C-alpha positions in Angstrom: -53.7 -11.5 3.5 -56.7 -11.1 1.3 -56.5 -13.0 -2.0 -58.2 -12.6 -5.4 -57.9 -15.6 -7.7 -58.9 -16.0 -11.3 -59.7 -19.1 -13.4 -59.6 -21.6 -10.6 -60.8 -25.2 -10.1 -62.5 -26.0 -6.7 -62.7 -29.5 -5.3 -65.3 -30.0 -2.6 -64.9 -32.4 0.3 -67.2 -34.9 -1.3 -65.1 -34.9 -4.5 -67.3 -32.6 -6.7 -65.2 -30.4 -9.0 -66.3 -27.0 -10.2 -64.8 -24.1 -12.1 -64.9 -20.5 -11.1 -63.9 -17.4 -13.1 -63.1 -15.2 -10.1 -63.1 -15.6 -6.4 -62.1 -13.3 -3.5 -61.0 -14.9 -0.2 -60.8 -12.9 3.0 -57.5 -13.2 4.8 -59.0 -14.8 7.9 -60.2 -17.7 5.8 -56.7 -18.5 4.3 -55.1 -21.5 6.0 -52.0 -21.8 3.9 -50.5 -20.8 0.6 -48.2 -22.8 -1.6 -45.9 -20.5 -3.6 -44.0 -22.1 -6.6 -40.2 -21.9 -6.3 -40.1 -19.7 -9.4 -42.1 -17.0 -7.5 -40.5 -17.6 -4.1 -37.1 -16.7 -5.6 -38.3 -13.7 -7.6 -36.5 -10.4 -6.9 -39.7 -8.6 -6.1 -40.2 -10.8 -3.0 -36.7 -10.3 -1.5 -36.4 -8.7 1.9 -35.5 -5.0 1.7 -33.6 -4.9 5.0 -33.4 -1.9 7.3 -33.0 0.8 4.7 -35.1 3.9 5.5 -36.5 2.4 8.7 -35.4 5.0 11.2 -33.5 4.3 14.4 -35.7 1.5 15.7 -38.2 3.3 18.0 -41.5 4.7 17.0 -41.4 8.4 16.6 -43.6 9.1 19.7 -41.8 6.5 21.8 -38.4 8.0 21.0 -39.6 11.4 22.1 -40.8 9.9 25.4 -37.4 8.2 26.0 -35.5 11.4 25.3 -37.7 13.3 27.7 -37.2 10.8 30.5 -33.4 10.9 30.0 -33.4 14.7 30.3 -35.4 14.6 33.5 -33.0 12.2 35.2 -29.8 13.7 33.9 
């Protein structure tokens, strides 16, 4: 999860505080993220469910499964 942040305050391990206008953090460097309750409960983050997801097998795998079934049957 790559992250771009604007207008942030950085506190170093030794206690020094600095201000940055913009920063980009690569996903492999993100340890954890605290999301405020207001955003966590926002409608745009709700799970969409299984709508439009197909039958469950990948398209190629489903074809292989059908072919195996026809050979045996």
